[in-house]
C-alpha positions in Angstrom: 0.0 0.0 0.0 2.9 2.3 0.6 3.9 2.1 -3.0 0.4 3.1 -4.0 0.5 6.1 -1.7 3.8 7.3 -3.0 2.6 6.9 -6.6 -0.6 8.8 -5.8 1.4 11.7 -4.2 3.8 11.8 -7.2 0.9 11.9 -9.7 -1.0 14.5 -7.5 2.1 16.7 -7.5 2.4 16.4 -11.3 -1.3 17.4 -11.5 -0.7 20.5 -9.3 2.3 21.5 -11.5 0.3 21.1 -14.7 -2.6 23.1 -13.2 -0.3 25.9 -12.1 1.3 26.1 -15.6 -2.1 26.1 -17.2 -3.4 28.9 -15.0 -0.2 31.0 -15.5 -0.9 30.7 -19.3 -4.5 31.7 -18.7 -5.7 28.4 -20.0 -8.8 27.2 -18.2 -8.2 23.8 -16.5 -11.2 22.3 -18.2 -9.8 23.2 -21.7 -6.3 21.7 -21.0 -6.3 18.1 -22.2 -3.1 17.3 -20.4 -4.5 18.4 -17.0 -7.7 16.4 -17.6 -5.7 13.2 -18.4 -3.6 13.7 -15.3 -6.7 14.3 -13.2 -8.1 11.0 -14.4 -4.9 9.2 -13.5 -5.1 10.7 -10.0 -8.8 9.7 -9.8 -8.0 6.1 -10.8 -5.2 5.9 -8.2 -7.5 7.3 -5.5 -10.2 4.7 -6.3 -7.5 2.0 -5.9 -6.4 3.4 -2.6 -9.9 3.7 -1.3 -10.6 0.1 -2.3 -7.5 -1.1 -0.5 -8.4 0.8 2.6 -12.0 -0.6 2.6 -10.6 -4.1 2.2 -8.2 -3.6 5.1 -11.2 -2.5 7.3 -13.3 -5.6 6.6 -13.6 -7.8 9.7 -11.8 -11.1 9.6 -14.2 -14.0 9.9 
């Protein structure tokens, strides 16, 4: 799970950098395809993380 958290943080940082560049160039985030693709990557990793957390919380029978 630690690897997933590191990867999520790395991809989230990349998304923040892309977003900042886009805003500095006065390009709306919704119009920037690269930002949208990175956002989807972060979303996918977040779903994986949440599923792993949910699996860890399930009671052992």
